[in-house]
N, C-alpha and C positions, 0 to 999 in steps of 0.2 A: 119328276121332282128332284131337285138337287139334294143330295144327302148332306146331313150335318157333319161337322168334324168329329163328333163323338157318337155317331149313330149306333144305337143299341148297346152302348157301353154302360155298365152298371156301376153307379157312383153312390157311395155312402158319404154324406156330408154331415159332420157333427156341428151342433149349434146352428142349425139352418133355418130357424124360425124368424131370424131378423139379421140386420146388419150385413157383415161381410159374408157370412154363411148363406144367407138368403140370396145375396147377389150372385154368389158362385152357383148355387142350385139353379137359379133361373137362367143364368147364362148357359150352363151346361145343358139344361133341358131344351133351350132354344137351338142347341146343336145336336139334338136327337138322343141325349143320354137319358137313361132310366134312373130316377133319383130316390134315394132314401133320405128323408128329412128327419134328422135326430133333433129332439128338443128335450128340455128338462121340465119346465113348468108352464111355458107359454102355449098351451094347447090351442087356444082360439087363433092366435097368430100363426101357429104352425098349420092349422087347417086352411087358413087363408092362403098361405104359401102353396099348400098342396093343390088348391083350386087353380092357382096360376100355373103350377107345373103341369097339371092335367090338361091345360089348354095347349100345351106345347109338346108334351110327351107323356110319360107315365111316372107316377110317384107313389110313395108309401110313407106313412108316419111311423116314427120309431122313438117312442118316449123312453127316457132313461138317463141316469146320471153316469156319464162315461168314466168318472173317477171311482166308481164302485164296480168291483170285478164281476159280480153276478149280472149287473145291468149291462156292462160292456159285452159280456158273452152273449146275453140275450139279444142285444141290438144287432150284433153280427148274425146270429142265428135267424132272427126274424127277417132281416134283409135277404139272406140267402134263401129262406123259405119262399119269398115272393119272387125273387129274380134269378134264383138258381146259380148264384156265384157273385163274385165281386171283381171288378176290373180296376176301379179307382177308389182310393180312400182319401178323403180330405179331412184332416184333423184340424178343425177350426175352433171348436168350442173352448171356452176359457173364461176366467174371471179376472178382474182387475180391482184389487183393494188398494185404494190410494192412501197409503200410510208409509212413513219412513220407519227406520229401524226402531227408534224409541217408541213410536206409537204402536207398532205391530205386535200382535201376540203370537205365540208359538202356533196357536190354532189358525190364525190368519195365514201364516206361512204354510202349514200343513195342507190347508184347504186349497190354497193357490197351487201348490205343487201337485196335489191330487188331481185337480181339474185340468191344469195346463200341461202337465208332463206325464203323470201316471196314466191318465186317460189315453193320451196319444200312444204311449207304449203298449197299453193293453189292447186298444183297437187294432194297432198294427200287428201285434202278435196273434190275435184271434182271427184277423182277416187273412193272415199270411197263407194258410193252406189253399185258399181260394185264389189269391193273387198269383200264386205259383202256377195255377192251372190256366190263368189268363194269358192271352197273347199280347196284352197291352197293359200289364200291371203298373200301377202308379201309386205312390204315397206322396201327398203334398201336405206339409206341416205349416201352420200359420204362426210365425214368430212375430217379431216387432223390431222397429228401428231402435227401440230402447235397449235391445240386446247389445247394440253397438255404442249408443250414446249415454246409456245410464239414465238415472232419474233421481230427483231429490225427494220424491213422494211415492215410490212404488218399489220398495226393496224386494219384496217377495215376487212381484210380477216380473221385474227385470231378471231376477235369478231364474225364474221359470222359463222365460222366453230365450234366455241364453242356453239353458239346458236343452231346449228343443232343437237348437242348432247342433248341439253335440249329438243328440239322438238322430237327427237327420243325416249327419256325416257318417255315423257308425252304421246305420241301416243302409245307407247308399253303397258303401263298400261291401257290406255283407250280402246285399240282395242283387247287386248289378249282375253277378254271374247267373242269376235266375231270370234275367231280362226284366227285372222290376226296377224302375227308376224311383229314387227318393230325393226330393228337393224341398226347399222351404221358401216361403215368401215373407219378407219383413216389411209390413206396411208402415207408412208414416202416419200423419194425422188424417184420419178418415172420418167422414160424416156419418157417424153411428151413435149409438146410445152413450158411448164413452164421453162424447163432447156435447151431448144433448143439453146439458145445463149451462153451456157457455152463453154469455150475453152477446149481442151483436158486436159490441166493441171488442170483446175477447176473441170472437171469431175473426174479426178483421185483423187484430194483432197477430193471431196465429197464422193467418193466411199471408200476411206481410212478411213473416219470419221465414217463409218457405221460398226458396229460390224461384220456383215457377209461379209463385204468388196466388196460389189457390189451395184450398183444402181438398183432399182426395175424396173419391166416391167409392162405394162398394163395387161399382162396375170397373173401376180402375184395377182393383185387386182381382176381380173375376176374369178380366182379360188376360192378366198374367197367369192366373191359374189355368185358363184354357190353353195357353201356349204349352205349359208344362204337362198338361193332361193329354194333349193331342199328339198326333204323329210328328208334329213340328218339334216337339221337345224330347223326342226319343233318344237323343244322344247327350242330353243334359243330365248329369249325375252328381248329386251331393252339393248342389249350388244353393246359395241363399240370395234370392232375387229381391233387391231393394226396390220397393214401389212407394216412393216418398216425395216426389217432386224436387229432389235434390237436397233434402234436409239432412240426410245421413249417407255420406259416400263411403263405400267399403268394397 
């Protein structure tokens, strides 16, 4: 039997019960990876993802709020208890509060930064001792094309996704001597819950605005993540890979 590109590699994916996180978890499992499925509230959907994962490889559920220090520590500890280490961390979990500066509260900003940046910082920190022991250590952060384009209705979100790029570059230089690569993916418009409320007309308008003339899928992002996580991406350090159909060139 042909081995997968991530055979027996231990992968913790935050926000993996749906959308991009689910897509990455399933893609990696199909390549032989052992998957930790972090989720916050969607227990039933997370269990459904686990059932799919277990048809491909092995997985475990990891409930917790990555923005809370005690939860972040516990998520890492529970993953290591099951799989005896970590090879790849995918910092995908996040929130998007669609408000401009005038509409946003300080609490909106703090919660966004906690979920989108603080969580990635803490998971990376707590996973680091195990990543150092791995022969194929990887951290992959999920940013956004809006970090480059900006937005009229997501001040805190844009700020957080831009900060993730800074975190990626800082960790990339810090951890490269440890043979741990750190990179980011900046998705464009992807068919997830973020656009679930779009009408057919709005979806068509959005697709027409993208040079490649289609909205992306979670699998598009998962394919990019697979490249960065596999041996093919072993010499890629500190990059931000735009996966957006040409809507944000950088």
